[in-house]
PyMOL commands that place a pseudoatom at each C-alpha (Angstrom):
pseudoatom trace, name=CA, resn=MET, resi=1, chain=A, elem=C, hetatm=0, pos=[183.442, -20.732, 160.547]
pseudoatom trace, name=CA, resn=THR, resi=2, chain=A, elem=C, hetatm=0, pos=[186.060, -23.203, 161.763]
pseudoatom trace, name=CA, resn=VAL, resi=3, chain=A, elem=C, hetatm=0, pos=[185.722, -25.107, 165.060]
pseudoatom trace, name=CA, resn=ALA, resi=4, chain=A, elem=C, hetatm=0, pos=[188.896, -26.950, 166.287]
pseudoatom trace, name=CA, resn=ARG, resi=5, chain=A, elem=C, hetatm=0, pos=[190.337, -28.666, 169.265]
pseudoatom trace, name=CA, resn=PRO, resi=6, chain=A, elem=C, hetatm=0, pos=[194.139, -28.978, 168.851]
pseudoatom trace, name=CA, resn=SER, resi=7, chain=A, elem=C, hetatm=0, pos=[195.931, -31.624, 170.818]
pseudoatom trace, name=CA, resn=THR, resi=8, chain=A, elem=C, hetatm=0, pos=[199.422, -30.281, 170.719]
pseudoatom trace, name=CA, resn=PRO, resi=9, chain=A, elem=C, hetatm=0, pos=[201.054, -26.835, 170.812]
pseudoatom trace, name=CA, resn=ALA, resi=10, chain=A, elem=C, hetatm=0, pos=[202.365, -27.198, 167.307]
pseudoatom trace, name=CA, resn=SER, resi=11, chain=A, elem=C, hetatm=0, pos=[198.915, -28.090, 166.032]
pseudoatom trace, name=CA, resn=TYR, resi=12, chain=A, elem=C, hetatm=0, pos=[197.523, -25.004, 167.708]
pseudoatom trace, name=CA, resn=PHE, resi=13, chain=A, elem=C, hetatm=0, pos=[200.309, -22.891, 166.229]
pseudoatom trace, name=CA, resn=HIS, resi=14, chain=A, elem=C, hetatm=0, pos=[199.651, -24.174, 162.690]
pseudoatom trace, name=CA, resn=LEU, resi=15, chain=A, elem=C, hetatm=0, pos=[195.904, -23.645, 163.177]
pseudoatom trace, name=CA, resn=LEU, resi=16, chain=A, elem=C, hetatm=0, pos=[196.460, -20.037, 164.102]
pseudoatom trace, name=CA, resn=ARG, resi=17, chain=A, elem=C, hetatm=0, pos=[198.927, -19.570, 161.242]
pseudoatom trace, name=CA, resn=ARG, resi=18, chain=A, elem=C, hetatm=0, pos=[196.477, -21.047, 158.764]
pseudoatom trace, name=CA, resn=GLN, resi=19, chain=A, elem=C, hetatm=0, pos=[193.801, -18.720, 160.163]
pseudoatom trace, name=CA, resn=ALA, resi=20, chain=A, elem=C, hetatm=0, pos=[195.988, -15.647, 159.737]
pseudoatom trace, name=CA, resn=TYR, resi=21, chain=A, elem=C, hetatm=0, pos=[196.707, -16.440, 156.093]
pseudoatom trace, name=CA, resn=MET, resi=22, chain=A, elem=C, hetatm=0, pos=[193.128, -17.621, 155.182]
pseudoatom trace, name=CA, resn=ARG, resi=23, chain=A, elem=C, hetatm=0, pos=[191.245, -15.485, 152.721]
pseudoatom trace, name=CA, resn=PRO, resi=24, chain=A, elem=C, hetatm=0, pos=[188.469, -14.706, 153.050]
pseudoatom trace, name=CA, resn=ARG, resi=25, chain=A, elem=C, hetatm=0, pos=[188.719, -14.858, 156.786]
pseudoatom trace, name=CA, resn=ARG, resi=26, chain=A, elem=C, hetatm=0, pos=[186.105, -16.771, 158.780]
pseudoatom trace, name=CA, resn=PRO, resi=27, chain=A, elem=C, hetatm=0, pos=[185.540, -16.946, 162.480]
pseudoatom trace, name=CA, resn=LEU, resi=28, chain=A, elem=C, hetatm=0, pos=[187.665, -19.471, 164.401]
pseudoatom trace, name=CA, resn=VAL, resi=29, chain=A, elem=C, hetatm=0, pos=[186.486, -21.180, 167.573]
pseudoatom trace, name=CA, resn=VAL, resi=30, chain=A, elem=C, hetatm=0, pos=[189.159, -23.124, 169.432]
pseudoatom trace, name=CA, resn=PHE, resi=31, chain=A, elem=C, hetatm=0, pos=[188.566, -25.388, 172.412]
pseudoatom trace, name=CA, resn=THR, resi=32, chain=A, elem=C, hetatm=0, pos=[191.614, -25.481, 174.639]
pseudoatom trace, name=CA, resn=PRO, resi=33, chain=A, elem=C, hetatm=0, pos=[191.197, -27.144, 178.066]
pseudoatom trace, name=CA, resn=LYS, resi=34, chain=A, elem=C, hetatm=0, pos=[193.424, -25.796, 180.811]
pseudoatom trace, name=CA, resn=SER, resi=35, chain=A, elem=C, hetatm=0, pos=[194.413, -29.250, 181.858]
pseudoatom trace, name=CA, resn=MET, resi=36, chain=A, elem=C, hetatm=0, pos=[196.514, -29.612, 178.690]
pseudoatom trace, name=CA, resn=LEU, resi=37, chain=A, elem=C, hetatm=0, pos=[198.645, -26.648, 179.704]
pseudoatom trace, name=CA, resn=ARG, resi=38, chain=A, elem=C, hetatm=0, pos=[200.315, -28.796, 182.365]
pseudoatom trace, name=CA, resn=LEU, resi=39, chain=A, elem=C, hetatm=0, pos=[200.127, -32.140, 180.631]
pseudoatom trace, name=CA, resn=ARG, resi=40, chain=A, elem=C, hetatm=0, pos=[203.670, -33.548, 180.024]
pseudoatom trace, name=CA, resn=GLY, resi=41, chain=A, elem=C, hetatm=0, pos=[202.558, -35.527, 176.969]
pseudoatom trace, name=CA, resn=ALA, resi=42, chain=A, elem=C, hetatm=0, pos=[200.992, -32.527, 175.266]
pseudoatom trace, name=CA, resn=THR, resi=43, chain=A, elem=C, hetatm=0, pos=[204.302, -31.003, 174.114]
pseudoatom trace, name=CA, resn=SER, resi=44, chain=A, elem=C, hetatm=0, pos=[205.832, -30.275, 170.738]
pseudoatom trace, name=CA, resn=ALA, resi=45, chain=A, elem=C, hetatm=0, pos=[209.412, -30.268, 169.576]
pseudoatom trace, name=CA, resn=VAL, resi=46, chain=A, elem=C, hetatm=0, pos=[210.780, -27.100, 168.004]
pseudoatom trace, name=CA, resn=ALA, resi=47, chain=A, elem=C, hetatm=0, pos=[210.880, -28.870, 164.620]
pseudoatom trace, name=CA, resn=ASP, resi=48, chain=A, elem=C, hetatm=0, pos=[207.126, -29.483, 164.782]
pseudoatom trace, name=CA, resn=PHE, resi=49, chain=A, elem=C, hetatm=0, pos=[206.654, -25.675, 164.828]
pseudoatom trace, name=CA, resn=THR, resi=50, chain=A, elem=C, hetatm=0, pos=[208.997, -24.956, 161.910]
pseudoatom trace, name=CA, resn=GLN, resi=51, chain=A, elem=C, hetatm=0, pos=[207.851, -27.824, 159.655]
pseudoatom trace, name=CA, resn=GLY, resi=52, chain=A, elem=C, hetatm=0, pos=[204.471, -29.151, 158.661]
pseudoatom trace, name=CA, resn=ARG, resi=53, chain=A, elem=C, hetatm=0, pos=[200.973, -27.711, 158.658]
pseudoatom trace, name=CA, resn=PHE, resi=54, chain=A, elem=C, hetatm=0, pos=[197.707, -28.026, 160.554]
pseudoatom trace, name=CA, resn=GLU, resi=55, chain=A, elem=C, hetatm=0, pos=[196.327, -31.518, 160.176]
pseudoatom trace, name=CA, resn=PRO, resi=56, chain=A, elem=C, hetatm=0, pos=[192.593, -31.795, 160.812]
pseudoatom trace, name=CA, resn=VAL, resi=57, chain=A, elem=C, hetatm=0, pos=[192.872, -35.516, 161.379]
pseudoatom trace, name=CA, resn=ILE, resi=58, chain=A, elem=C, hetatm=0, pos=[195.883, -37.237, 162.941]
pseudoatom trace, name=CA, resn=ASP, resi=59, chain=A, elem=C, hetatm=0, pos=[196.277, -40.965, 162.342]
pseudoatom trace, name=CA, resn=ASP, resi=60, chain=A, elem=C, hetatm=0, pos=[197.958, -43.229, 164.895]
pseudoatom trace, name=CA, resn=ALA, resi=61, chain=A, elem=C, hetatm=0, pos=[201.737, -43.325, 164.224]
pseudoatom trace, name=CA, resn=ARG, resi=62, chain=A, elem=C, hetatm=0, pos=[202.192, -46.394, 166.487]
pseudoatom trace, name=CA, resn=ILE, resi=63, chain=A, elem=C, hetatm=0, pos=[200.324, -48.719, 164.060]
pseudoatom trace, name=CA, resn=THR, resi=64, chain=A, elem=C, hetatm=0, pos=[202.578, -50.565, 161.572]
pseudoatom trace, name=CA, resn=ASP, resi=65, chain=A, elem=C, hetatm=0, pos=[200.155, -53.179, 160.390]
pseudoatom trace, name=CA, resn=LYS, resi=66, chain=A, elem=C, hetatm=0, pos=[196.825, -51.379, 159.751]
pseudoatom trace, name=CA, resn=ALA, resi=67, chain=A, elem=C, hetatm=0, pos=[195.126, -54.570, 158.578]
pseudoatom trace, name=CA, resn=ALA, resi=68, chain=A, elem=C, hetatm=0, pos=[195.534, -56.078, 162.073]
pseudoatom trace, name=CA, resn=VAL, resi=69, chain=A, elem=C, hetatm=0, pos=[193.609, -53.174, 163.673]
pseudoatom trace, name=CA, resn=LYS, resi=70, chain=A, elem=C, hetatm=0, pos=[190.221, -54.332, 165.063]
pseudoatom trace, name=CA, resn=ARG, resi=71, chain=A, elem=C, hetatm=0, pos=[189.061, -51.048, 166.574]
pseudoatom trace, name=CA, resn=VAL, resi=72, chain=A, elem=C, hetatm=0, pos=[189.670, -47.454, 165.562]
pseudoatom trace, name=CA, resn=LEU, resi=73, chain=A, elem=C, hetatm=0, pos=[188.983, -44.945, 168.310]
pseudoatom trace, name=CA, resn=PHE, resi=74, chain=A, elem=C, hetatm=0, pos=[188.268, -41.376, 167.230]
pseudoatom trace, name=CA, resn=MET, resi=75, chain=A, elem=C, hetatm=0, pos=[188.741, -38.690, 169.901]
pseudoatom trace, name=CA, resn=ALA, resi=76, chain=A, elem=C, hetatm=0, pos=[189.804, -35.086, 170.566]
pseudoatom trace, name=CA, resn=GLY, resi=77, chain=A, elem=C, hetatm=0, pos=[191.806, -33.283, 173.168]
pseudoatom trace, name=CA, resn=LYS, resi=78, chain=A, elem=C, hetatm=0, pos=[193.162, -34.614, 176.450]
pseudoatom trace, name=CA, resn=LEU, resi=79, chain=A, elem=C, hetatm=0, pos=[191.420, -37.966, 176.163]
pseudoatom trace, name=CA, resn=TYR, resi=80, chain=A, elem=C, hetatm=0, pos=[193.977, -38.994, 173.580]
pseudoatom trace, name=CA, resn=TYR, resi=81, chain=A, elem=C, hetatm=0, pos=[196.701, -38.716, 176.159]
pseudoatom trace, name=CA, resn=ASP, resi=82, chain=A, elem=C, hetatm=0, pos=[194.710, -40.740, 178.716]
pseudoatom trace, name=CA, resn=LEU, resi=83, chain=A, elem=C, hetatm=0, pos=[194.149, -43.521, 176.179]
pseudoatom trace, name=CA, resn=LEU, resi=84, chain=A, elem=C, hetatm=0, pos=[197.761, -43.409, 175.007]
pseudoatom trace, name=CA, resn=SER, resi=85, chain=A, elem=C, hetatm=0, pos=[198.920, -43.718, 178.571]
pseudoatom trace, name=CA, resn=GLU, resi=86, chain=A, elem=C, hetatm=0, pos=[196.776, -46.825, 179.106]
pseudoatom trace, name=CA, resn=LEU, resi=87, chain=A, elem=C, hetatm=0, pos=[198.100, -48.353, 175.857]
pseudoatom trace, name=CA, resn=GLU, resi=88, chain=A, elem=C, hetatm=0, pos=[201.689, -47.678, 176.950]
pseudoatom trace, name=CA, resn=LYS, resi=89, chain=A, elem=C, hetatm=0, pos=[200.951, -49.709, 180.086]
pseudoatom trace, name=CA, resn=LYS, resi=90, chain=A, elem=C, hetatm=0, pos=[199.211, -52.535, 178.164]
pseudoatom trace, name=CA, resn=PRO, resi=91, chain=A, elem=C, hetatm=0, pos=[200.183, -52.373, 174.456]
pseudoatom trace, name=CA, resn=ASN, resi=92, chain=A, elem=C, hetatm=0, pos=[197.536, -53.503, 172.047]
pseudoatom trace, name=CA, resn=PRO, resi=93, chain=A, elem=C, hetatm=0, pos=[198.357, -53.197, 168.296]
pseudoatom trace, name=CA, resn=GLU, resi=94, chain=A, elem=C, hetatm=0, pos=[194.710, -53.939, 167.497]
pseudoatom trace, name=CA, resn=ILE, resi=95, chain=A, elem=C, hetatm=0, pos=[193.569, -50.533, 168.669]
pseudoatom trace, name=CA, resn=ALA, resi=96, chain=A, elem=C, hetatm=0, pos=[194.310, -47.355, 166.724]
pseudoatom trace, name=CA, resn=LEU, resi=97, chain=A, elem=C, hetatm=0, pos=[193.931, -43.833, 168.236]
pseudoatom trace, name=CA, resn=VAL, resi=98, chain=A, elem=C, hetatm=0, pos=[192.865, -41.241, 165.659]
pseudoatom trace, name=CA, resn=ARG, resi=99, chain=A, elem=C, hetatm=0, pos=[192.683, -37.547, 166.762]
pseudoatom trace, name=CA, resn=LEU, resi=100, chain=A, elem=C, hetatm=0, pos=[190.066, -35.233, 165.260]
pseudoatom trace, name=CA, resn=GLU, resi=101, chain=A, elem=C, hetatm=0, pos=[191.610, -31.768, 165.431]
pseudoatom trace, name=CA, resn=GLN, resi=102, chain=A, elem=C, hetatm=0, pos=[188.932, -29.939, 163.458]
pseudoatom trace, name=CA, resn=PHE, resi=103, chain=A, elem=C, hetatm=0, pos=[185.205, -30.435, 163.992]
pseudoatom trace, name=CA, resn=TYR, resi=104, chain=A, elem=C, hetatm=0, pos=[183.711, -27.935, 161.634]
pseudoatom trace, name=CA, resn=PRO, resi=105, chain=A, elem=C, hetatm=0, pos=[183.851, -27.929, 158.642]
pseudoatom trace, name=CA, resn=LEU, resi=106, chain=A, elem=C, hetatm=0, pos=[184.182, -31.648, 159.109]
pseudoatom trace, name=CA, resn=PRO, resi=107, chain=A, elem=C, hetatm=0, pos=[187.383, -32.827, 157.274]
pseudoatom trace, name=CA, resn=ALA, resi=108, chain=A, elem=C, hetatm=0, pos=[185.481, -35.460, 155.281]
pseudoatom trace, name=CA, resn=ALA, resi=109, chain=A, elem=C, hetatm=0, pos=[188.266, -36.328, 152.863]
pseudoatom trace, name=CA, resn=GLU, resi=110, chain=A, elem=C, hetatm=0, pos=[190.865, -36.787, 155.584]
pseudoatom trace, name=CA, resn=LEU, resi=111, chain=A, elem=C, hetatm=0, pos=[188.411, -38.808, 157.725]
pseudoatom trace, name=CA, resn=GLN, resi=112, chain=A, elem=C, hetatm=0, pos=[187.514, -41.053, 154.751]
pseudoatom trace, name=CA, resn=GLN, resi=113, chain=A, elem=C, hetatm=0, pos=[191.210, -41.571, 154.027]
pseudoatom trace, name=CA, resn=VAL, resi=114, chain=A, elem=C, hetatm=0, pos=[191.825, -42.800, 157.529]
pseudoatom trace, name=CA, resn=VAL, resi=115, chain=A, elem=C, hetatm=0, pos=[188.749, -44.991, 157.636]
pseudoatom trace, name=CA, resn=ASP, resi=116, chain=A, elem=C, hetatm=0, pos=[189.763, -46.589, 154.304]
pseudoatom trace, name=CA, resn=GLN, resi=117, chain=A, elem=C, hetatm=0, pos=[193.096, -47.632, 155.833]
pseudoatom trace, name=CA, resn=TYR, resi=118, chain=A, elem=C, hetatm=0, pos=[191.268, -49.825, 158.435]
pseudoatom trace, name=CA, resn=PRO, resi=119, chain=A, elem=C, hetatm=0, pos=[188.800, -51.722, 156.233]
pseudoatom trace, name=CA, resn=ASP, resi=120, chain=A, elem=C, hetatm=0, pos=[187.807, -54.450, 158.786]
pseudoatom trace, name=CA, resn=ALA, resi=121, chain=A, elem=C, hetatm=0, pos=[188.042, -52.363, 161.979]
pseudoatom trace, name=CA, resn=GLU, resi=122, chain=A, elem=C, hetatm=0, pos=[185.162, -51.313, 164.251]
pseudoatom trace, name=CA, resn=LEU, resi=123, chain=A, elem=C, hetatm=0, pos=[184.822, -47.529, 164.397]
pseudoatom trace, name=CA, resn=ALA, resi=124, chain=A, elem=C, hetatm=0, pos=[184.081, -45.760, 167.641]
pseudoatom trace, name=CA, resn=TRP, resi=125, chain=A, elem=C, hetatm=0, pos=[184.040, -42.240, 169.091]
pseudoatom trace, name=CA, resn=VAL, resi=126, chain=A, elem=C, hetatm=0, pos=[185.345, -41.731, 172.567]
pseudoatom trace, name=CA, resn=GLN, resi=127, chain=A, elem=C, hetatm=0, pos=[184.564, -38.696, 174.722]
pseudoatom trace, name=CA, resn=ASP, resi=128, chain=A, elem=C, hetatm=0, pos=[184.764, -37.568, 178.399]
pseudoatom trace, name=CA, resn=GLU, resi=129, chain=A, elem=C, hetatm=0, pos=[181.384, -35.918, 178.209]
pseudoatom trace, name=CA, resn=PRO, resi=130, chain=A, elem=C, hetatm=0, pos=[178.032, -37.595, 178.691]
pseudoatom trace, name=CA, resn=GLU, resi=131, chain=A, elem=C, hetatm=0, pos=[176.613, -39.266, 175.531]
pseudoatom trace, name=CA, resn=ASN, resi=132, chain=A, elem=C, hetatm=0, pos=[174.033, -36.533, 174.904]
pseudoatom trace, name=CA, resn=GLN, resi=133, chain=A, elem=C, hetatm=0, pos=[176.690, -33.707, 175.104]
pseudoatom trace, name=CA, resn=GLY, resi=134, chain=A, elem=C, hetatm=0, pos=[180.052, -32.976, 173.618]
pseudoatom trace, name=CA, resn=ALA, resi=135, chain=A, elem=C, hetatm=0, pos=[181.005, -33.747, 169.994]
pseudoatom trace, name=CA, resn=TRP, resi=136, chain=A, elem=C, hetatm=0, pos=[179.322, -37.213, 169.743]
pseudoatom trace, name=CA, resn=PRO, resi=137, chain=A, elem=C, hetatm=0, pos=[175.954, -36.057, 168.316]
pseudoatom trace, name=CA, resn=PHE, resi=138, chain=A, elem=C, hetatm=0, pos=[177.638, -33.951, 165.689]
pseudoatom trace, name=CA, resn=PHE, resi=139, chain=A, elem=C, hetatm=0, pos=[180.230, -36.599, 164.867]
pseudoatom trace, name=CA, resn=TYR, resi=140, chain=A, elem=C, hetatm=0, pos=[177.596, -39.330, 164.571]
pseudoatom trace, name=CA, resn=PHE, resi=141, chain=A, elem=C, hetatm=0, pos=[175.304, -37.470, 162.231]
pseudoatom trace, name=CA, resn=SER, resi=142, chain=A, elem=C, hetatm=0, pos=[178.230, -36.145, 160.129]
pseudoatom trace, name=CA, resn=THR, resi=143, chain=A, elem=C, hetatm=0, pos=[179.941, -39.451, 159.684]
pseudoatom trace, name=CA, resn=SER, resi=144, chain=A, elem=C, hetatm=0, pos=[176.777, -41.415, 159.103]
pseudoatom trace, name=CA, resn=LYS, resi=145, chain=A, elem=C, hetatm=0, pos=[176.592, -39.694, 155.667]
pseudoatom trace, name=CA, resn=LEU, resi=146, chain=A, elem=C, hetatm=0, pos=[180.314, -40.356, 155.028]
pseudoatom trace, name=CA, resn=VAL, resi=147, chain=A, elem=C, hetatm=0, pos=[180.998, -43.892, 156.324]
pseudoatom trace, name=CA, resn=GLU, resi=148, chain=A, elem=C, hetatm=0, pos=[178.941, -46.965, 155.511]
pseudoatom trace, name=CA, resn=ARG, resi=149, chain=A, elem=C, hetatm=0, pos=[179.974, -48.719, 158.746]
pseudoatom trace, name=CA, resn=GLN, resi=150, chain=A, elem=C, hetatm=0, pos=[178.224, -48.114, 161.994]
pseudoatom trace, name=CA, resn=VAL, resi=151, chain=A, elem=C, hetatm=0, pos=[180.107, -45.883, 164.496]
pseudoatom trace, name=CA, resn=ARG, resi=152, chain=A, elem=C, hetatm=0, pos=[179.602, -46.586, 168.181]
pseudoatom trace, name=CA, resn=VAL, resi=153, chain=A, elem=C, hetatm=0, pos=[180.364, -44.319, 171.171]
pseudoatom trace, name=CA, resn=PHE, resi=154, chain=A, elem=C, hetatm=0, pos=[182.243, -44.765, 174.436]
pseudoatom trace, name=CA, resn=SER, resi=155, chain=A, elem=C, hetatm=0, pos=[181.204, -42.048, 176.858]
pseudoatom trace, name=CA, resn=ARG, resi=156, chain=A, elem=C, hetatm=0, pos=[179.554, -41.417, 180.193]
pseudoatom trace, name=CA, resn=SER, resi=157, chain=A, elem=C, hetatm=0, pos=[175.783, -42.156, 180.369]
pseudoatom trace, name=CA, resn=ALA, resi=158, chain=A, elem=C, hetatm=0, pos=[173.446, -39.384, 179.136]
pseudoatom trace, name=CA, resn=SER, resi=159, chain=A, elem=C, hetatm=0, pos=[173.030, -36.776, 181.765]
pseudoatom trace, name=CA, resn=ALA, resi=160, chain=A, elem=C, hetatm=0, pos=[171.668, -33.247, 182.242]
pseudoatom trace, name=CA, resn=SER, resi=161, chain=A, elem=C, hetatm=0, pos=[174.873, -32.360, 184.089]
pseudoatom trace, name=CA, resn=PRO, resi=162, chain=A, elem=C, hetatm=0, pos=[178.327, -32.425, 182.463]
pseudoatom trace, name=CA, resn=ALA, resi=163, chain=A, elem=C, hetatm=0, pos=[180.062, -33.181, 185.902]
pseudoatom trace, name=CA, resn=ALA, resi=164, chain=A, elem=C, hetatm=0, pos=[179.881, -36.272, 188.039]
pseudoatom trace, name=CA, resn=GLY, resi=165, chain=A, elem=C, hetatm=0, pos=[179.597, -34.189, 191.253]
pseudoatom trace, name=CA, resn=SER, resi=166, chain=A, elem=C, hetatm=0, pos=[182.569, -35.658, 193.100]
pseudoatom trace, name=CA, resn=ALA, resi=167, chain=A, elem=C, hetatm=0, pos=[186.204, -36.255, 192.158]
pseudoatom trace, name=CA, resn=LYS, resi=168, chain=A, elem=C, hetatm=0, pos=[186.041, -39.850, 193.331]
pseudoatom trace, name=CA, resn=ARG, resi=169, chain=A, elem=C, hetatm=0, pos=[183.000, -40.624, 191.108]
pseudoatom trace, name=CA, resn=HIS, resi=170, chain=A, elem=C, hetatm=0, pos=[184.674, -38.851, 188.237]
pseudoatom trace, name=CA, resn=ALA, resi=171, chain=A, elem=C, hetatm=0, pos=[187.832, -40.933, 188.554]
pseudoatom trace, name=CA, resn=ALA, resi=172, chain=A, elem=C, hetatm=0, pos=[185.832, -44.111, 188.632]
pseudoatom trace, name=CA, resn=GLU, resi=173, chain=A, elem=C, hetatm=0, pos=[183.801, -43.116, 185.640]
pseudoatom trace, name=CA, resn=GLN, resi=174, chain=A, elem=C, hetatm=0, pos=[186.995, -42.129, 183.774]
pseudoatom trace, name=CA, resn=ALA, resi=175, chain=A, elem=C, hetatm=0, pos=[188.676, -45.488, 184.566]
pseudoatom trace, name=CA, resn=GLU, resi=176, chain=A, elem=C, hetatm=0, pos=[185.575, -47.323, 183.366]
pseudoatom trace, name=CA, resn=LEU, resi=177, chain=A, elem=C, hetatm=0, pos=[185.390, -45.263, 180.136]
pseudoatom trace, name=CA, resn=LEU, resi=178, chain=A, elem=C, hetatm=0, pos=[189.056, -45.971, 179.353]
pseudoatom trace, name=CA, resn=SER, resi=179, chain=A, elem=C, hetatm=0, pos=[188.655, -49.681, 180.179]
pseudoatom trace, name=CA, resn=ASN, resi=180, chain=A, elem=C, hetatm=0, pos=[185.573, -50.047, 177.947]
pseudoatom trace, name=CA, resn=ALA, resi=181, chain=A, elem=C, hetatm=0, pos=[187.158, -48.221, 174.987]
pseudoatom trace, name=CA, resn=LEU, resi=182, chain=A, elem=C, hetatm=0, pos=[190.394, -50.337, 175.091]
pseudoatom trace, name=CA, resn=THR, resi=183, chain=A, elem=C, hetatm=0, pos=[188.796, -53.759, 175.741]
pseudoatom trace, name=CA, resn=LEU, resi=184, chain=A, elem=C, hetatm=0, pos=[187.973, -55.665, 172.581]
for i in range(1, 184): cmd.bond("trace and resi %d" % i, "trace and resi %d" % (i + 1))
show_as sticks, trace
zoom trace
C-alpha cells in the first residue's frame, strides 16, 4: 500500500503515473484537500508534467546555504503554501520548508538524505490538525528510528474534535500555529 499527499498537480500526475506502471500493483491512498484546487500557489508548469518523476520528499529550493539553517520544518499539503506565504512576507533563510509527499511506505532514504544536509538544524513537524491526530504520531514514531535528533511538533493542542468550531477561532489558531513554527 502507498499513502501519499501530493502538493502540486505535477506531483499528483507523477504519482498516478508511477502507480500505473508499478508491478506488482498495490493499493494507493491519496489525500487531496479541496482547498488546494483553488489555491493559486499550488500550480505546475507544463514542463513539470513532461519532465521529472514523483518525489516522495521535496527539499526547500529557496535555501542556498544549508549550513545556516537553524530549523527544518517538515509538512504536507496546503500548510506548505501557508508557511511559504509567511516567509515571502518576512524572509528567513534560517528556516527550511521540506514537503513530505509520501507517508507510507516512509521514504526513509530520501528523508535521511535531507536531514543530513542540515546537520545542526532543529527538526520539526508542522500540521494543521490537533497533535493527537493527523500525520504527527506516525511521523514521530517512524522518524525516531531513523533520525538521532529529537523531532518536535507544531500543531493545535490535542483535541477530540478536528475542527475549532468557528471560523474566527480557526483563523486565530492558524495564525498562532504559523507564528510559532516560523519564530526561532
